[in-house]
PAKEVO-369709 format. One record per atom (N, C-alpha, C, O): x, y, z. Coordinates in steps of 0.05 Angstrom, whole numbers, plus 5000, padded with zeros to 4 digits. Example, Ala and Ser with C-alpha at 12.3 -4.5 7.8 and 13.67 -1.06 7.14 Angstrom:
2
526448865156 524649105156 526449345156 528549345169 525749555142 527349795143 525850015157 526850235161 
# end
This chain:
269
538749564911 535949624918 534449694893 535049894880 532449534887 530949594862 527949524867 526849344854 526649664886 523849604892 521949694870 522549884855 519749564868 517549664851 516149894866 515649874890 515650104852 514450344864 511550364855 510950374831 509750374875 506850414869 506150704876 506350774900 505250854857 504451134862 501651134873 499851004863 501151294894 498551304907 496751504893 497551734889 494351414886 492351584874 489851564891 488451354891 489151764906 486751764923 484451904909 484452154904 482351754902 479951864890 477951884912 475851744913 478552064931 477052084956 476452374963 477752554953 474552404981 473952674991 475552745016 475852985022 476552545030 477752605057 480252445063 480652385087 481852375043 484452255050 486152455064 485952695059 487852365083 489252545100 491252725085 491852945094 492152635062 494252785048 493252965025 494253175020 491252865011 490353004986 487352964980 486552954957 485752935001 482952884997 481553104980 481953334986 480053014960 478453194944 479853294919 478553394901 482553254916 483953364893 483453204868 483553324846 482852944870 482652774846 480052634843 479852424831 477852744855 475252624851 474352644822 472952454813 475052844808 474352874780 475952674764 478452664767 474752504747 476252294733 478552414716 480652284714 478052644704 480152764687 482652834704 484852794696 482152944728 484353014746 485752764756 488152764758 484152554762 485352304771 487152184750 489352094756 486152174725 487852064703 490352224699 492452114694 490052484699 492452654695 494552604717 496852594711 493552574742 495452524763 496752244761 499152214766 495152044752 496251784748 498551784727 500551664731 498051934706 500151964685 502652104696 504852024689 502252304713 504452444726 506052244743 508552244743 504652084759 506051894776 507651694760 509951634768 506551594738 508051404722 510451534709 512651414707 510051784699 512351924686 514551984706 516852014698 513952004731 515952084751 517351844764 519051884782 516651604756 518151374766 516551144777 517650934785 513851174778 512250944788 512150724768 512350764744 511950474779 511650234762 508750144760 508049974743 507050264777 504150204777 502750404794 504050554809 500150414792 498550604807 496750464827 495150284819 496850534852 495150424873 492850614878 493350834888 490450534871 488150724872 486250644894 485450414897 485650844911 483650804932 481351004929 481851244923 478950914932 476651084928 475051114954 472851224955 476151014976 474951045003 477251075023 478750885027 477451305036 479651355055 479351165079 477151095086 481651105091 481550925115 482851055139 483350915159 483351315139 484451445162 482251485183 479851485176 482951525209 480951545230 478851755227 476651725238 479451965212 477552185209 475752165184 474152345179 476151965168 474751945143 471951835147 471351705167 470151895128 467451805129 467151545113 468551505094 465251375121 464751125106 463851195077 462551395072 464551015059 463751035031 462450775023 463550555027 460050785011 458650545003 460150414980 461350554963 460050144978 461450014956 460650114928 462350134911 458150174924 457350264898 458550534891 459050594868 458950704911 460250964907 463250914901 464351054884 464550734915 467350664909 467550584879 469350684865 465850404870 466050304843 465550534823 466850554803 463650704829 463050934812 465451114809 465951224787 466851154830 469251324829 471551184814 473051314799 471750924818 473950774806 473650724776 475550734761 471150664768 470650544742 471950704718 473450584703 471450964716 472551104692 475551114692 476851114671 476751134716 479651164718 480950894713 482850874697 479950684725 481150414722 480850324693 482750214681 478450364682 478050274654 480050414635 481150274618 480450674639 482250814621 485150724625 486650684605 486050694650 488850614655 489350334646 491450284634 487550144651 487949864642 488049864611 489749714600 486350014598 486450024569 489150124559 490050044538 490350314573 492950424566 495250244572 497550294564 494750024587 496849844595 498249924621 500449814626 497150104636 498350184661 497649984683 495249924687 499549864697 498949674718 497449814741 498350024751 495249704749 493449824769 493149644793 492849404791 493349774817 492649644842 490249774854 490050024852 488349624865 486049744878 486249694908 486449474917 486049914923 486249914952 483449934963 482250154964 482349704972 479649704983 479349465002 480549254998 477749505023 477149275040 474249185037 473249025053 472849285017 470049215012 469948974993 470849004970 468948745001 468848504983 467548564957 468348454936 465348724957 463948784932 465748924912 465748874888 467349114923 469149264906 471449084897 472449104874 472348904914 474448724906 473548544884 475048494865 471148444885 470048274863 469948434837 470748334816 469148684839 469048854815 471848884804 472248864779 473848944821 476548984812 477648734798 479048764778 477148504809 478148254798 477148214769 478448094753 474748314764 473548284737 474348504718 473448504695 476148684727 476848914710 479848944705 480849164701 481248724706 483948714696 486048844714 488148934703 485648854740 487648984757 490048794761 489748554760 492348914766 494748754770 495148674799 496248464805 494148844817 494348794846 491648864859 490249034850 491148724881 488848784898 490048824926 491548654936 489349044939 490649124964 488549164986 486849334984 488648995007 486648995028 487949055055 489748905063 487149275068 488449355093 487849155115 489249155136 485948965111 485448765131 486348485122 485748285134 487748475099 489048225091 487148015082 487647775085 484848085070 482947895058 481847705079 482347465078 480247815098 479047645119 476547495110 475747305123 475347585087 472747475079 473147215063 473847225039 472646995076 473246735063 471346675039 472146525022 469046795039 467246755016 468446864990 467546794968 470347044992 471647154969 473946984958 474947024936 474746784974 477146634967 477046484940 479046484926 474746364933 474646244906 475146444884 476546374864 474046684886 474646894866 477546974866 478647014845 478646994889 481547064891 483246844879 485146904864 482546594884 484046374874 483946354843 485846264830 481746444832 481346424803 482446664788 482146674763 483646854802 484647104789 487647094787 488946964803 488747224766 491647244764 492847474780 495247504782 491147644792 492147884806 493847804830 493247614844 495947964835 497447924860 495948054883 494448254879 496247944907 494748034930 496548154951 498448024960 496048404957 497548544979 496148495005 494048615010 497248315021 495948225045 497048395068 499248355077 495448585077 496348775097 495448695125 493248595128 497148745144 496448715172 495448985184 496649195178 493448975200 492549205215 491649115242 490448895245 492049275263 491149185290 488149205291 486949075308 486849355274 483949365273 482949125256 483949075234 481048985267 479948755253 478248825229 477948665211 477049055230 475349135208 475149445207 475949575226 474149545185 473649835182 476149995180 478349895173 475850255185 478050445182 480050425205 479450295225 482350555202 484350565223 483250725247 481750915243 483950645270 483250785295 485750805312 487650645309 485850995331 488251035347 488250845371 487950935394 488650595365 488650385386 491150405403 493250475393 490950335428 493150345447 494450075448 493949905466 496250015428 497549765427 500449805436 501849965424 501449655456 504149685465 506149625442 506049405430 507949805436 509849765413 511449515416 512149395396 512049435440 513649195444 512348935436 513648725433 509648945432 508148705424 507548695394 506648485384 508148905380 507048935353 508248725333 506848615317 510848675335 512048495315 511048205319 510648065300 510748125344 509547865349 506747845338 506047635327 505148055341 502448055330 502548035300 500847885288 504348165287 504548155258 505247875249 504047775230 507247755262 507947475254 505647285258 505147115240 504147305280 501947135285 499747175264 498446985254 499247425257 497247495237 497947365210 496247225198 500347405200 501047295174 501246995175 500546865155 502046875196 502146585198 499346465193 499046275178 497346585206 494646485204 493446555177 492246385164 493746805168 492346895143 493546775119 492046685101 496146755117 497446635093 496746335091 496346235069 496546205114 495745925114 492845895103 492345715087 491046075112 488346065102 488146115072 486645975058 489646305063 489446375034 490646155017 489446084997 492846045024 494045835008 492345575010 492145424990 491145525033 489445285035 486945315017 485745105010 486145555010 483945604993 484645584963 482945634946 487145524958 487945484930 489245734917 489645734893 489945934933 491246174923 494246124923 495446074944 495346144899 498246084896 499946274914 499446514914 501846154928 503446314946 505046524931 505646734942 505846474906 507446664891 505846914882 506947084869 503346914889 501647154883 501447334908 500147544906 502647264930 502147404955 504547594961 506847534957 503747834971 505648034980 504748115008 502348155013 506548135027 505848205054 506448495060 508548605052 504648625075 504948905083 504348915113 502148865121 506348985130 505948975159 504249195169 503449195193 503549395152 502049625161 503949825174 506149765183 503050075174 504650295186 502750495198 500350495193 503850675214 502250895226 500050785243 500450605260 497650905240 495350835257 494450545254 493050445271 495250415232 494650135229 496149965249 495449725253 498150075262 499649935283 498950045310 500249975330 496950215312 496250345337 497250635338 498350735319 496850755361 497451045363 500351115370 500951355370 501950915376 504750975384 506650975360 506750775345 508051185356 509951205333 512050995334 512950895313 512850915358 515050725360 514450455347 516250315338 511850385346 511050135333 511950135304 512949925294 511550355289 512350365261 515350355258 516350215240 516850495276 519750475274 520750195281 522650095268 519450065299 520149785306 519849605282 521649435276 517649635267 517249465244 519149535221 520149355208 519749785217 521749855197 524449725203 525849635185 525249725228 527849605235 527849305230 529949185228 525449175229 525348885228 524248775202 523248545201 524448935181 523448845155 524948585146 523748405135 527548575151 529048335144 528048095158 527947875145 527348115183 526147885197 523547795185 522947565184 521947995177 519347925165 519747775139 518347585134 521647865122 522147725097 523147445103 522347255089 524847415123 525947155129 523846965140 523846725134 521947075155 519846905167 517946785147 517146555150 517346935125 515346835106 516346795078 514946685061 518746895072 519946855045 518046955024 517646815003 516947195028 515147315009 515947605005 517247725022 515247724982 515748004978 514348175000 512148105009 515648395008 514548575028 514048845016 515748955002 511648955021 510949225013 510949405038 509949325059 512049645035 512049835057 510850095047 511450195025 509050205064 507650455057 507750645081 506150625099 509750815081 510051015103 509351295094 509451475110 508651335069 508551595057 506751795072 504351755074 507952005083 506652225096 505052145121 503352305130 505551915132 503951825154 504651975180 506752105182 502751965198 502852145222 505252095239 506252285252 506351845241 508551795258 511151935248 513051965263 511152015222 513452165211 513052465214 515052615212 510652555217 510052845215 510352995241 510953235240 510052865264 510252995290 508453255291 509353465300 505953225282 504053445284 504053635260 502453815259 505953595242 506053775218 504053685197 503053455198 503253855178 501553775157 502853565139 505253535138 501153405125 502153195108 504153295087 506153165081 503653535076 505353645055 508153705066 510053735050 508553715092 511153785104 512753535110 514953555121 511753305103 513053045111 514752925089 515552695090 515453075068 516852965045 519652855053 520252625045 521253005067 523952915073 523852675093 525452485089 522052685112 521852465131 520852215117 521851985122 518952245098 518052015083 520251895067 520551645067 521852055053 523951945036 526051805053 527051595045 526651915076 528651775093 527651495101 529151305100 525051485109 523951225118 523751035094 524250795098 523051135071 522850965047 525550845039 525750615033 527551015039 530250915032 531250715053 532550515046 530650765078 531450565098 529950305094 531150085096 527350315087 525850065081 527049915058 527249675058 527850065037 529149935014 531749805022 532349575014 533349935039 535849825048 535349575065 537049395064 533149565079 532449325094 531249095078 530848885088 530749155052 529948935034 527048955024 526048765013 525649185028 522949205018 522849174988 524549284974 520949024979 520648964950 518849154936 519049194912 516949274950 515049464940 514949704959 515049674983 514849944947 514350184963 511950324951 511750384927 509950374968 507550524960 507850814970 508150864993 507751004951 508551274958 506951484943 506051434920 506751724955 505451944941 507452084922 506552224904 510052034926 512052184911 514051994898 516351974908 513351864877 515251684863 517751824854 519951704854 517552074846 519852224836 522052244857 524452184851 521352314881 523352344902 524652074908 527152064912 523051864910 524151604916 525951504893 528151404898 525051534868 526751454846 529351604845 531451484840 529351864851 531852014852 533651914875 536051884871 532451874898 534051774920 535351504915 537651464921 533851334902 534851064895 537151084874 539050934875 536851274856 538951304836 541651404849 543751304842 541351594867 543751694881 544951464898 547351434898 543251324913 544251104929 545750894912 547950804919 544650834889 545850644871 548550744861 550550594859 548651004854 551151124845 553351114866 555651054860 552551164891 554551154913 555650874916 558050824919 553850674915 554650394919 556250284896 558050124901 555450354872 556750224848 558850394835 560550294820 558850654840 560750834827 559850914799 561251054785 557450824791 556350894765 554751144766 552351144771 556051374763 554651634766 553051704741 551551904742 553351554719 551851624696 548851594701 547251734688 548051414719 545251364724 543851594739 541451604740 545451784750 544352014764 544152254746 543152464755 
# end
């Protein structure tokens, strides 16, 4: 198991886990450096929260929050991912040297496809039961969720590749938590079936369960560390190629121990 780890950096006022902590560019950059030093291979930056309780953010405000941080990190050679579903912000990101573009709705805006096709950035194509906007607590039967995911990717990946976007630039993310509806079982169902998802599309899979509500059972986000790590390690065991997490250090440590157990090479721990 050797997944790429993307450290989460929220430059937001109301993210469910750490809203408001990194709005100042200096604080955001310091945290990005901490994430990289603790085991991240890249930084996934969001400037507009997508949880059900978050407030809308105008695209120009997203860019204003992102610009000083992204410019500095790209200049330093840090691989950057931008997490946004606003086409205007996506266009800005493509012109500013990002390594990945991450859309919770899987790039539904076809007018953006020529720009996507002309960029070298990898695209994290995420599934969400919501067609647009932020996550909402939709009542989706857990037994139907995997079929919905397969149908979504079948249609969206076909559209993206037909527009000239190279298939080897695509990464699939089935979504987790409220992006799959309000039932916790939907997320567990998808975790159990990561191998089927990889087999169905033969593409890298990204999993992001970090501190999500289905793991917390009513507890605060800060109390979800052990549950998060358990779910992340299980996802890696199932074949996840990317893990997006708030705590790269815990995941990197867990992966080192797992590797030592499997290989007998305890020097790596």
